[in-house]
C-alpha positions in Angstrom: 70.5 31.1 -8.8 72.9 34.0 -8.1 76.6 34.1 -7.2 78.8 31.5 -8.8 77.2 29.7 -11.8 78.4 26.5 -13.3 80.2 27.0 -16.6 77.9 24.6 -18.4 74.2 24.0 -18.4 73.5 20.4 -17.5 70.4 18.5 -18.6 69.8 15.4 -16.4 68.7 12.2 -18.0 65.2 12.3 -16.5 64.7 15.7 -18.1 66.0 14.6 -21.5 63.5 11.7 -21.4 60.7 14.3 -20.8 62.0 16.6 -23.5 62.0 14.0 -26.3 58.3 13.3 -25.7 57.5 17.0 -26.6 57.0 18.5 -30.0 59.9 20.4 -31.5 58.0 23.7 -30.8 57.5 22.7 -27.2 61.1 21.7 -26.8 62.2 25.1 -28.2 60.0 27.0 -25.8 61.2 25.0 -22.8 64.8 25.2 -23.7 64.6 29.0 -24.4 63.0 29.5 -21.0 65.8 27.3 -19.4 68.5 29.3 -21.2 67.0 32.6 -20.0 66.8 31.3 -16.5 70.4 30.0 -16.6 71.9 33.1 -18.1 69.8 35.9 -16.6 67.7 34.4 -13.9 64.5 35.3 -15.8 61.5 33.3 -14.9 59.5 31.6 -17.7 56.6 33.5 -19.2 53.8 32.3 -21.4 54.4 28.6 -21.3 51.7 26.1 -21.9 50.9 23.8 -19.0 53.0 20.9 -20.4 55.8 23.2 -21.2 55.7 24.7 -17.7 55.8 21.3 -16.2 58.9 20.2 -18.1 60.5 23.7 -17.5 60.0 23.4 -13.7 61.8 20.1 -13.8 64.7 21.6 -15.8 64.8 24.6 -13.5 65.1 22.3 -10.5 68.0 20.5 -12.2 69.7 23.8 -12.9 69.3 24.9 -9.3 70.7 21.6 -8.2 73.7 21.9 -10.5 74.4 25.4 -9.3 74.2 24.4 -5.7 76.7 21.5 -6.3 79.0 23.9 -8.2 78.9 26.5 -5.3 79.6 23.8 -2.7 82.5 22.4 -4.8 84.0 25.9 -5.2 83.7 26.6 -1.5 85.3 23.2 -0.7 88.2 24.0 -3.1 88.6 27.5 -1.7 88.9 26.1 1.9 91.4 23.5 0.7 93.5 26.2 -0.9 93.3 28.4 2.1 94.4 25.6 4.4 97.3 24.7 2.1 98.6 28.3 2.2 98.1 28.5 5.9 100.2 25.3 6.3 102.9 26.8 4.0 103.0 29.9 6.2 103.4 27.8 9.3 106.4 26.0 7.8 108.3 29.3 7.2 
């Protein structure tokens, strides 16, 4: 998840439904792992099997959000370039 990152960390509904079924200690461990991945691209370490399962779902969602964000940035970049190209042709 390098390059451009979304300015916010999104938690999808299906992930939230999994998280609320965990103990507070498990939620803390999973969220800390997700934050470390989002901020520093660090992979989770020392998670229990259930924590690792929920983390993998969160990580997948983070990757999905990052990809959508990069695609949106590229789409906007191309639109801006086209606009300025059209402006130059008018001159």
